[in-house]
A tleap script that builds the chain and sets N, CA, C and O, in Angstrom:
source leaprc.protein.ff14SB
mol = sequence {
  NMET GLU ASN GLN ASP GLU ARG VAL THR TYR
  ASP ILE VAL VAL PRO SER GLU ASP PRO GLU
  PRO ARG LYS ASP ALA LYS LYS GLU GLU VAL
  LEU LYS GLY GLN GLU VAL THR ASP LYS ALA
  ASP GLY LYS ASP ASP ASP ILE SER GLU GLU
  ASP LEU GLN LEU LYS ASN GLU LEU GLU MET
  LEU VAL GLU ARG LEU ARG GLU PRO ASP SER
  THR LEU TYR THR PRO SER LEU GLU SER LEU
  ARG THR LEU ILE ARG THR SER THR SER SER
  MET THR SER VAL PRO LYS PRO LEU LYS PHE
  LEU ARG PRO PHE TYR SER GLU LEU GLU SER
  VAL ARG GLU SER TRP ASP GLU THR LYS CLEU
}
set mol.1.N position { 33.838 82.625 117.826 }
set mol.1.CA position { 35.722 82.535 118.503 }
set mol.1.C position { 35.698 81.245 119.487 }
set mol.1.O position { 34.792 80.792 120.186 }
set mol.2.N position { 37.308 80.740 119.235 }
set mol.2.CA position { 37.158 78.930 120.454 }
set mol.2.C position { 37.802 79.889 121.351 }
set mol.2.O position { 38.331 80.995 121.235 }
set mol.3.N position { 37.553 79.030 122.316 }
set mol.3.CA position { 38.673 79.544 123.187 }
set mol.3.C position { 39.950 79.053 123.169 }
set mol.3.O position { 40.108 78.105 122.400 }
set mol.4.N position { 41.061 79.471 123.885 }
set mol.4.CA position { 42.315 79.088 123.877 }
set mol.4.C position { 42.743 77.815 124.990 }
set mol.4.O position { 43.773 77.680 125.651 }
set mol.5.N position { 41.622 77.030 124.913 }
set mol.5.CA position { 41.638 75.434 125.357 }
set mol.5.C position { 41.242 74.384 124.751 }
set mol.5.O position { 41.401 73.181 124.957 }
set mol.6.N position { 40.501 75.211 123.683 }
set mol.6.CA position { 40.154 73.912 122.932 }
set mol.6.C position { 41.163 74.663 121.279 }
set mol.6.O position { 40.473 74.516 120.271 }
set mol.7.N position { 42.093 75.128 121.087 }
set mol.7.CA position { 43.455 75.276 120.376 }
set mol.7.C position { 43.721 73.713 119.878 }
set mol.7.O position { 43.657 72.853 120.756 }
set mol.8.N position { 43.991 73.334 118.633 }
set mol.8.CA position { 44.907 72.250 118.704 }
set mol.8.C position { 46.129 72.620 118.907 }
set mol.8.O position { 46.466 73.742 118.529 }
set mol.9.N position { 47.221 71.614 119.657 }
set mol.9.CA position { 48.882 72.297 119.479 }
set mol.9.C position { 49.282 71.353 119.043 }
set mol.9.O position { 48.459 70.477 118.779 }
set mol.10.N position { 50.581 71.129 118.798 }
set mol.10.CA position { 51.364 70.233 117.754 }
set mol.10.C position { 52.710 70.299 118.498 }
set mol.10.O position { 53.153 71.395 118.841 }
set mol.11.N position { 53.378 69.152 118.757 }
set mol.11.CA position { 54.484 69.174 119.169 }
set mol.11.C position { 55.913 69.102 118.108 }
set mol.11.O position { 56.304 68.128 117.465 }
set mol.12.N position { 56.527 70.516 118.187 }
set mol.12.CA position { 57.597 70.265 116.650 }
set mol.12.C position { 59.689 69.941 117.336 }
set mol.12.O position { 60.159 70.079 118.465 }
set mol.13.N position { 60.177 69.625 116.380 }
set mol.13.CA position { 60.856 69.121 117.164 }
set mol.13.C position { 61.739 69.707 116.577 }
set mol.13.O position { 61.772 69.379 115.391 }
set mol.14.N position { 62.782 70.725 116.972 }
set mol.14.CA position { 63.788 71.760 116.512 }
set mol.14.C position { 64.336 70.991 116.660 }
set mol.14.O position { 63.750 69.921 116.823 }
set mol.15.N position { 65.789 71.021 116.702 }
set mol.15.CA position { 67.637 70.599 116.621 }
set mol.15.C position { 68.386 72.068 117.115 }
set mol.15.O position { 68.374 73.193 116.616 }
set mol.16.N position { 69.150 71.408 118.541 }
set mol.16.CA position { 69.506 72.259 118.983 }
set mol.16.C position { 71.136 72.856 118.430 }
set mol.16.O position { 71.717 73.858 118.848 }
set mol.17.N position { 71.558 71.989 117.489 }
set mol.17.CA position { 72.415 72.206 116.947 }
set mol.17.C position { 72.696 73.042 115.390 }
set mol.17.O position { 72.613 72.218 114.479 }
set mol.18.N position { 72.985 74.369 114.909 }
set mol.18.CA position { 73.003 74.294 113.735 }
set mol.18.C position { 72.998 73.091 112.198 }
set mol.18.O position { 73.324 71.940 112.490 }
set mol.19.N position { 72.865 73.190 111.617 }
set mol.19.CA position { 72.962 71.868 110.369 }
set mol.19.C position { 74.583 72.477 109.766 }
set mol.19.O position { 75.363 73.428 109.717 }
set mol.20.N position { 74.308 71.046 109.384 }
set mol.20.CA position { 76.389 71.115 108.982 }
set mol.20.C position { 75.961 71.646 107.229 }
set mol.20.O position { 75.039 71.094 106.627 }
set mol.21.N position { 76.736 72.691 106.645 }
set mol.21.CA position { 76.471 73.431 105.498 }
set mol.21.C position { 76.690 72.520 104.644 }
set mol.21.O position { 77.351 71.489 104.762 }
set mol.22.N position { 75.680 73.235 103.105 }
set mol.22.CA position { 76.034 71.768 102.417 }
set mol.22.C position { 77.283 71.781 101.299 }
set mol.22.O position { 77.884 72.668 100.693 }
set mol.23.N position { 77.350 70.322 101.354 }
set mol.23.CA position { 78.381 70.313 100.143 }
set mol.23.C position { 78.697 71.181 99.122 }
set mol.23.O position { 79.739 71.728 98.762 }
set mol.24.N position { 77.425 71.181 98.694 }
set mol.24.CA position { 77.984 72.695 97.069 }
set mol.24.C position { 78.625 74.157 97.782 }
set mol.24.O position { 79.359 74.878 97.105 }
set mol.25.N position { 78.338 74.443 98.938 }
set mol.25.CA position { 78.889 75.810 99.235 }
set mol.25.C position { 79.847 75.696 99.369 }
set mol.25.O position { 80.537 76.404 98.636 }
set mol.26.N position { 80.685 74.667 100.462 }
set mol.26.CA position { 81.845 74.274 100.534 }
set mol.26.C position { 82.746 74.338 99.610 }
set mol.26.O position { 83.826 74.925 99.540 }
set mol.27.N position { 81.903 73.350 98.588 }
set mol.27.CA position { 82.249 72.828 97.124 }
set mol.27.C position { 83.431 74.827 96.655 }
set mol.27.O position { 84.607 75.176 96.557 }
set mol.28.N position { 81.964 75.487 96.531 }
set mol.28.CA position { 82.143 76.449 95.943 }
set mol.28.C position { 83.069 77.422 96.726 }
set mol.28.O position { 83.355 78.184 95.802 }
set mol.29.N position { 83.732 77.910 97.812 }
set mol.29.CA position { 83.675 77.804 98.703 }
set mol.29.C position { 85.516 77.741 98.431 }
set mol.29.O position { 86.348 78.648 98.414 }
set mol.30.N position { 85.630 76.456 98.268 }
set mol.30.CA position { 86.764 75.597 97.576 }
set mol.30.C position { 87.092 76.285 96.217 }
set mol.30.O position { 88.121 76.909 96.476 }
set mol.31.N position { 86.888 76.436 95.355 }
set mol.31.CA position { 86.629 76.471 93.995 }
set mol.31.C position { 87.183 78.195 93.743 }
set mol.31.O position { 87.670 78.610 92.692 }
set mol.32.N position { 86.967 78.965 94.928 }
set mol.32.CA position { 86.822 80.405 94.881 }
set mol.32.C position { 88.078 80.349 95.320 }
set mol.32.O position { 88.423 81.523 95.186 }
set mol.33.N position { 88.995 79.777 95.754 }
set mol.33.CA position { 90.244 80.222 96.579 }
set mol.33.C position { 90.254 79.856 97.667 }
set mol.33.O position { 91.184 79.263 98.215 }
set mol.34.N position { 89.181 80.169 98.156 }
set mol.34.CA position { 89.821 80.095 100.010 }
set mol.34.C position { 88.577 78.933 100.121 }
set mol.34.O position { 87.541 78.623 99.531 }
set mol.35.N position { 89.494 78.460 101.420 }
set mol.35.CA position { 88.338 77.900 102.177 }
set mol.35.C position { 88.082 78.857 103.074 }
set mol.35.O position { 88.461 79.995 103.352 }
set mol.36.N position { 86.883 77.581 103.656 }
set mol.36.CA position { 85.594 78.618 104.494 }
set mol.36.C position { 86.601 78.872 106.054 }
set mol.36.O position { 86.243 79.748 106.841 }
set mol.37.N position { 87.695 78.114 106.312 }
set mol.37.CA position { 88.754 77.858 107.675 }
set mol.37.C position { 89.204 79.501 107.621 }
set mol.37.O position { 89.123 80.364 108.495 }
set mol.38.N position { 89.842 79.585 105.873 }
set mol.38.CA position { 90.119 81.325 105.934 }
set mol.38.C position { 89.928 81.735 106.630 }
set mol.38.O position { 90.508 81.896 107.703 }
set mol.39.N position { 88.301 82.296 105.915 }
set mol.39.CA position { 87.576 83.341 106.615 }
set mol.39.C position { 86.790 83.768 107.200 }
set mol.39.O position { 85.948 84.641 106.993 }
set mol.40.N position { 87.160 82.821 108.419 }
set mol.40.CA position { 86.808 82.611 110.418 }
set mol.40.C position { 88.328 83.049 110.369 }
set mol.40.O position { 88.214 84.260 110.177 }
set mol.41.N position { 89.250 82.866 110.410 }
set mol.41.CA position { 90.572 83.247 111.114 }
set mol.41.C position { 91.015 84.743 110.401 }
set mol.41.O position { 92.025 85.379 110.703 }
set mol.42.N position { 90.271 85.032 109.653 }
set mol.42.CA position { 90.434 86.995 109.207 }
set mol.42.C position { 91.751 87.063 108.889 }
set mol.42.O position { 92.467 87.861 109.496 }
set mol.43.N position { 92.405 86.024 107.636 }
set mol.43.CA position { 93.220 86.205 107.343 }
set mol.43.C position { 93.884 86.078 105.337 }
set mol.43.O position { 94.040 84.979 104.806 }
set mol.44.N position { 94.098 87.130 104.749 }
set mol.44.CA position { 93.825 88.031 103.766 }
set mol.44.C position { 94.735 87.556 102.463 }
set mol.44.O position { 95.036 88.026 101.366 }
set mol.45.N position { 94.953 86.550 103.097 }
set mol.45.CA position { 96.166 85.617 101.286 }
set mol.45.C position { 95.549 86.002 100.139 }
set mol.45.O position { 96.034 85.422 99.168 }
set mol.46.N position { 94.642 86.777 99.861 }
set mol.46.CA position { 94.167 86.547 98.448 }
set mol.46.C position { 93.926 87.950 98.047 }
set mol.46.O position { 92.906 88.636 97.974 }
set mol.47.N position { 95.504 88.221 97.747 }
set mol.47.CA position { 96.017 89.986 97.246 }
set mol.47.C position { 96.468 90.070 95.920 }
set mol.47.O position { 97.437 89.465 95.461 }
set mol.48.N position { 95.595 90.981 95.219 }
set mol.48.CA position { 95.907 91.518 93.613 }
set mol.48.C position { 96.638 91.846 93.294 }
set mol.48.O position { 97.262 92.673 93.961 }
set mol.49.N position { 97.198 91.333 91.735 }
set mol.49.CA position { 98.453 91.707 91.357 }
set mol.49.C position { 98.563 93.357 91.280 }
set mol.49.O position { 99.680 93.479 90.778 }
set mol.50.N position { 98.137 94.487 91.452 }
set mol.50.CA position { 98.019 96.093 92.277 }
set mol.50.C position { 98.588 95.767 93.117 }
set mol.50.O position { 99.807 95.641 93.009 }
set mol.51.N position { 98.095 95.567 94.002 }
set mol.51.CA position { 98.103 95.151 95.508 }
set mol.51.C position { 99.382 94.846 96.359 }
set mol.51.O position { 99.824 95.276 97.424 }
set mol.52.N position { 99.989 93.459 94.975 }
set mol.52.CA position { 101.481 92.787 95.266 }
set mol.52.C position { 102.376 94.164 94.855 }
set mol.52.O position { 102.929 94.897 95.676 }
set mol.53.N position { 102.384 94.316 93.574 }
set mol.53.CA position { 103.510 95.243 93.602 }
set mol.53.C position { 103.565 96.474 94.388 }
set mol.53.O position { 104.633 97.037 94.148 }
set mol.54.N position { 102.861 97.117 95.218 }
set mol.54.CA position { 102.413 97.979 95.319 }
set mol.54.C position { 102.942 97.564 96.767 }
set mol.54.O position { 103.679 98.473 97.149 }
set mol.55.N position { 102.865 96.617 97.666 }
set mol.55.CA position { 103.896 96.318 98.632 }
set mol.55.C position { 104.750 95.852 98.781 }
set mol.55.O position { 105.321 95.782 99.870 }
set mol.56.N position { 105.270 95.201 97.369 }
set mol.56.CA position { 106.746 95.052 97.401 }
set mol.56.C position { 107.250 96.467 96.517 }
set mol.56.O position { 108.473 96.409 96.386 }
set mol.57.N position { 106.763 97.525 95.973 }
set mol.57.CA position { 107.105 98.808 96.240 }
set mol.57.C position { 107.454 99.778 97.132 }
set mol.57.O position { 108.072 100.822 96.923 }
set mol.58.N position { 107.037 99.374 98.072 }
set mol.58.CA position { 107.131 99.979 99.555 }
set mol.58.C position { 108.339 99.312 100.673 }
set mol.58.O position { 109.241 99.807 101.348 }
set mol.59.N position { 107.893 98.146 100.486 }
set mol.59.CA position { 108.954 97.220 100.854 }
set mol.59.C position { 110.849 97.513 100.683 }
set mol.59.O position { 111.814 97.476 101.447 }
set mol.60.N position { 110.549 97.876 98.826 }
set mol.60.CA position { 112.516 98.129 98.371 }
set mol.60.C position { 112.221 100.131 99.156 }
set mol.60.O position { 113.171 100.908 99.257 }
set mol.61.N position { 111.331 100.366 99.412 }
set mol.61.CA position { 111.464 101.877 99.754 }
set mol.61.C position { 112.191 101.709 101.239 }
set mol.61.O position { 113.368 101.692 101.598 }
set mol.62.N position { 111.302 101.627 101.718 }
set mol.62.CA position { 111.826 100.591 103.321 }
set mol.62.C position { 113.450 100.464 103.652 }
set mol.62.O position { 114.400 100.977 104.243 }
set mol.63.N position { 112.951 99.230 102.690 }
set mol.63.CA position { 115.116 98.626 102.466 }
set mol.63.C position { 116.155 100.169 102.005 }
set mol.63.O position { 117.339 100.125 102.341 }
set mol.64.N position { 115.713 101.282 101.356 }
set mol.64.CA position { 116.440 102.234 100.725 }
set mol.64.C position { 116.277 102.482 102.367 }
set mol.64.O position { 117.010 101.752 103.034 }
set mol.65.N position { 115.778 103.021 102.811 }
set mol.65.CA position { 116.062 103.850 103.985 }
set mol.65.C position { 116.857 103.247 105.414 }
set mol.65.O position { 117.574 103.992 106.082 }
set mol.66.N position { 116.643 101.909 105.754 }
set mol.66.CA position { 117.792 101.607 106.176 }
set mol.66.C position { 119.515 101.058 105.548 }
set mol.66.O position { 120.342 100.309 106.069 }
set mol.67.N position { 119.533 101.734 104.389 }
set mol.67.CA position { 120.493 101.291 104.038 }
set mol.67.C position { 121.418 102.830 104.376 }
set mol.67.O position { 120.913 103.943 104.519 }
set mol.68.N position { 123.359 102.368 104.464 }
set mol.68.CA position { 123.443 103.720 105.030 }
set mol.68.C position { 123.885 105.340 104.254 }
set mol.68.O position { 124.149 106.455 104.704 }
set mol.69.N position { 123.797 104.799 103.010 }
set mol.69.CA position { 123.843 105.758 101.661 }
set mol.69.C position { 122.452 107.062 102.452 }
set mol.69.O position { 121.344 106.602 102.730 }
set mol.70.N position { 122.665 108.143 102.632 }
set mol.70.CA position { 122.138 109.461 102.816 }
set mol.70.C position { 121.331 109.339 101.203 }
set mol.70.O position { 120.244 109.686 100.742 }
set mol.71.N position { 121.634 109.166 101.077 }
set mol.71.CA position { 121.326 110.038 99.411 }
set mol.71.C position { 119.791 109.483 98.820 }
set mol.71.O position { 118.905 110.161 98.300 }
set mol.72.N position { 119.808 108.521 99.000 }
set mol.72.CA position { 118.755 107.695 98.849 }
set mol.72.C position { 117.452 107.654 100.019 }
set mol.72.O position { 116.392 107.028 100.008 }
set mol.73.N position { 118.097 108.705 101.112 }
set mol.73.CA position { 116.300 109.077 101.976 }
set mol.73.C position { 115.424 109.822 101.824 }
set mol.73.O position { 114.317 109.784 102.362 }
set mol.74.N position { 116.164 111.201 100.459 }
set mol.74.CA position { 115.037 112.185 100.511 }
set mol.74.C position { 113.753 111.590 99.496 }
set mol.74.O position { 112.547 111.823 99.567 }
set mol.75.N position { 114.472 110.789 98.598 }
set mol.75.CA position { 114.150 109.944 97.092 }
set mol.75.C position { 112.793 109.524 97.955 }
set mol.75.O position { 111.703 110.047 98.189 }
set mol.76.N position { 113.380 108.452 98.251 }
set mol.76.CA position { 112.303 107.321 98.894 }
set mol.76.C position { 111.348 107.787 99.873 }
set mol.76.O position { 110.248 107.235 99.902 }
set mol.77.N position { 111.646 108.856 100.794 }
set mol.77.CA position { 110.769 109.557 101.527 }
set mol.77.C position { 109.954 110.523 101.076 }
set mol.77.O position { 109.114 111.111 101.757 }
set mol.78.N position { 110.340 110.813 99.184 }
set mol.78.CA position { 109.129 111.887 98.291 }
set mol.78.C position { 108.077 110.449 97.954 }
set mol.78.O position { 106.869 110.674 98.026 }
set mol.79.N position { 108.486 109.096 97.617 }
set mol.79.CA position { 107.881 107.957 96.846 }
set mol.79.C position { 106.976 107.604 98.078 }
set mol.79.O position { 105.889 107.044 97.935 }
set mol.80.N position { 107.461 107.945 99.229 }
set mol.80.CA position { 106.358 107.031 100.202 }
set mol.80.C position { 104.957 108.006 100.692 }
set mol.80.O position { 103.844 107.651 101.078 }
set mol.81.N position { 105.519 109.286 100.501 }
set mol.81.CA position { 105.133 110.229 100.866 }
set mol.81.C position { 103.765 110.476 99.621 }
set mol.81.O position { 102.641 110.839 99.965 }
set mol.82.N position { 104.067 110.259 98.513 }
set mol.82.CA position { 103.489 109.860 97.014 }
set mol.82.C position { 102.440 109.367 96.781 }
set mol.82.O position { 101.444 109.935 96.334 }
set mol.83.N position { 102.620 107.797 97.179 }
set mol.83.CA position { 102.132 106.387 97.196 }
set mol.83.C position { 101.488 106.711 98.515 }
set mol.83.O position { 101.409 105.547 98.906 }
set mol.84.N position { 101.126 107.202 99.198 }
set mol.84.CA position { 100.420 107.155 100.135 }
set mol.84.C position { 99.244 108.563 100.276 }
set mol.84.O position { 98.181 108.432 100.883 }
set mol.85.N position { 99.666 109.885 99.602 }
set mol.85.CA position { 98.343 110.605 99.360 }
set mol.85.C position { 97.803 110.174 98.127 }
set mol.85.O position { 96.593 110.003 98.277 }
set mol.86.N position { 98.183 109.915 96.930 }
set mol.86.CA position { 97.273 109.313 95.982 }
set mol.86.C position { 96.577 108.110 96.178 }
set mol.86.O position { 95.576 108.114 95.462 }
set mol.87.N position { 96.683 107.013 96.885 }
set mol.87.CA position { 96.267 106.011 97.127 }
set mol.87.C position { 95.342 106.676 97.010 }
set mol.87.O position { 95.290 107.878 97.268 }
set mol.88.N position { 93.676 105.366 96.233 }
set mol.88.CA position { 92.916 105.796 96.725 }
set mol.88.C position { 91.449 105.079 97.587 }
set mol.88.O position { 90.887 104.018 97.317 }
set mol.89.N position { 91.265 105.611 98.168 }
set mol.89.CA position { 90.144 104.711 99.267 }
set mol.89.C position { 89.190 106.264 99.488 }
set mol.89.O position { 89.234 107.477 99.284 }
set mol.90.N position { 88.290 105.092 100.095 }
set mol.90.CA position { 87.701 106.368 100.541 }
set mol.90.C position { 87.957 106.327 102.097 }
set mol.90.O position { 88.775 105.700 102.769 }
set mol.91.N position { 86.850 107.325 102.464 }
set mol.91.CA position { 87.665 108.613 103.688 }
set mol.91.C position { 87.542 107.540 105.208 }
set mol.91.O position { 88.155 107.737 106.258 }
set mol.92.N position { 86.821 106.698 104.995 }
set mol.92.CA position { 86.411 105.574 106.172 }
set mol.92.C position { 87.567 104.611 105.905 }
set mol.92.O position { 87.948 104.268 107.024 }
set mol.93.N position { 87.959 104.292 105.419 }
set mol.93.CA position { 89.318 103.024 104.998 }
set mol.93.C position { 90.707 103.948 105.069 }
set mol.93.O position { 91.023 105.012 104.536 }
set mol.94.N position { 91.401 103.010 106.004 }
set mol.94.CA position { 92.701 103.161 105.812 }
set mol.94.C position { 93.739 102.924 104.294 }
set mol.94.O position { 93.272 101.904 103.788 }
set mol.95.N position { 94.502 103.252 103.709 }
set mol.95.CA position { 94.768 103.865 103.011 }
set mol.95.C position { 95.506 102.445 102.776 }
set mol.95.O position { 95.823 101.901 103.834 }
set mol.96.N position { 95.897 101.625 101.413 }
set mol.96.CA position { 96.454 100.204 101.000 }
set mol.96.C position { 97.998 100.472 101.835 }
set mol.96.O position { 98.435 99.713 102.699 }
set mol.97.N position { 98.922 102.166 101.182 }
set mol.97.CA position { 100.217 101.964 101.143 }
set mol.97.C position { 100.644 101.892 102.981 }
set mol.97.O position { 101.824 101.833 103.328 }
set mol.98.N position { 99.465 101.911 104.029 }
set mol.98.CA position { 99.508 102.570 105.292 }
set mol.98.C position { 99.169 101.013 105.728 }
set mol.98.O position { 99.966 100.420 106.455 }
set mol.99.N position { 98.212 100.501 105.360 }
set mol.99.CA position { 98.500 98.613 105.760 }
set mol.99.C position { 99.491 98.049 105.762 }
set mol.99.O position { 100.044 97.455 106.687 }
set mol.100.N position { 99.888 98.236 104.392 }
set mol.100.CA position { 101.130 97.374 103.695 }
set mol.100.C position { 102.821 97.884 104.150 }
set mol.100.O position { 103.913 97.537 103.699 }
set mol.101.N position { 102.365 99.019 105.428 }
set mol.101.CA position { 103.686 99.644 106.244 }
set mol.101.C position { 103.520 99.111 107.265 }
set mol.101.O position { 104.567 98.515 107.520 }
set mol.102.N position { 102.471 98.888 108.393 }
set mol.102.CA position { 102.270 98.731 109.547 }
set mol.102.C position { 103.238 97.358 109.760 }
set mol.102.O position { 103.973 97.783 110.652 }
set mol.103.N position { 103.554 96.401 109.577 }
set mol.103.CA position { 104.846 95.965 109.994 }
set mol.103.C position { 106.010 96.526 110.036 }
set mol.103.O position { 107.010 96.129 110.633 }
set mol.104.N position { 105.838 97.740 109.203 }
set mol.104.CA position { 107.517 98.362 109.313 }
set mol.104.C position { 107.602 99.427 110.517 }
set mol.104.O position { 108.678 99.640 111.076 }
set mol.105.N position { 106.546 100.012 110.849 }
set mol.105.CA position { 106.011 101.524 111.115 }
set mol.105.C position { 107.363 101.298 112.964 }
set mol.105.O position { 107.826 102.326 113.459 }
set mol.106.N position { 107.657 100.084 113.510 }
set mol.106.CA position { 108.918 100.637 114.533 }
set mol.106.C position { 109.809 100.638 113.909 }
set mol.106.O position { 110.467 101.677 113.952 }
set mol.107.N position { 110.274 99.611 113.088 }
set mol.107.CA position { 111.716 100.410 112.320 }
set mol.107.C position { 111.873 101.475 111.779 }
set mol.107.O position { 112.879 102.185 111.785 }
set mol.108.N position { 110.284 101.743 110.982 }
set mol.108.CA position { 110.893 103.512 110.332 }
set mol.108.C position { 111.191 104.300 111.509 }
set mol.108.O position { 111.961 105.242 111.320 }
set mol.109.N position { 110.692 104.098 112.841 }
set mol.109.CA position { 110.694 104.895 113.690 }
set mol.109.C position { 112.024 104.611 114.232 }
set mol.109.O position { 112.526 105.501 114.919 }
set mol.110.N position { 112.653 103.585 114.057 }
set mol.110.CA position { 113.762 103.323 114.533 }
set mol.110.C position { 115.121 103.627 113.620 }
set mol.110.O position { 116.250 103.214 113.886 }
set mol.111.N position { 114.729 104.478 112.436 }
set mol.111.CA position { 115.153 104.437 111.908 }
set mol.111.C position { 115.923 105.940 111.277 }
set mol.111.O position { 116.999 106.278 110.783 }
set mol.112.N position { 114.367 106.660 111.725 }
set mol.112.CA position { 114.332 108.358 112.018 }
set mol.112.C position { 115.352 108.171 112.381 }
set mol.112.O position { 116.387 108.232 111.717 }
set mol.113.N position { 115.176 107.780 114.060 }
set mol.113.CA position { 115.865 108.354 114.968 }
set mol.113.C position { 117.474 108.244 115.037 }
set mol.113.O position { 118.166 108.985 115.735 }
set mol.114.N position { 118.043 107.061 114.090 }
set mol.114.CA position { 119.273 106.931 114.236 }
set mol.114.C position { 120.209 108.140 112.807 }
set mol.114.O position { 121.402 108.088 112.506 }
set mol.115.N position { 119.399 108.854 112.363 }
set mol.115.CA position { 119.544 109.996 111.228 }
set mol.115.C position { 120.377 111.562 112.053 }
set mol.115.O position { 120.033 112.293 112.982 }
set mol.116.N position { 121.445 111.533 111.232 }
set mol.116.CA position { 121.776 112.649 111.863 }
set mol.116.C position { 121.294 113.923 111.086 }
set mol.116.O position { 121.546 114.010 109.884 }
set mol.117.N position { 120.605 114.918 111.741 }
set mol.117.CA position { 119.306 116.052 110.691 }
set mol.117.C position { 121.091 116.747 109.722 }
set mol.117.O position { 121.184 116.306 108.577 }
set mol.118.N position { 121.669 117.205 109.942 }
set mol.118.CA position { 122.597 117.061 108.914 }
set mol.118.C position { 122.641 117.262 107.630 }
set mol.118.O position { 122.670 118.118 106.746 }
set mol.119.N position { 122.634 115.411 108.020 }
set mol.119.CA position { 122.287 114.987 106.960 }
set mol.119.C position { 121.554 114.677 105.466 }
set mol.119.O position { 121.777 114.206 104.351 }
set mol.120.N position { 120.340 115.405 106.441 }
set mol.120.CA position { 119.005 115.057 105.152 }
set mol.120.C position { 118.854 116.867 104.397 }
set mol.120.O position { 118.058 117.092 103.486 }
savepdb mol mol.pdb
quit
């Protein structure tokens, strides 16, 4: 067995900065429709056609709840309830209708507070 003093050692130069990503990787990300910077920002601009349709439908229902015509309230609320309950998602994730309604939450609260109980 060799002594530790007799072992051969080598000096290895290790760069202190991460290497630049390959040009191929950046090109693939751009071809997919998302730039590398979009993923870092956490933006989700890549929405499917079905999700876009759901989002538009939810926005339309919220718009109906804003209107002074109280006959639209019950059908709109029923549609919202149905969309939320029937959304398919795992138990650990937030259903998409709730995600899309998040920006309207405070507005929905104020609309609800303004309703007269006897008109519903």
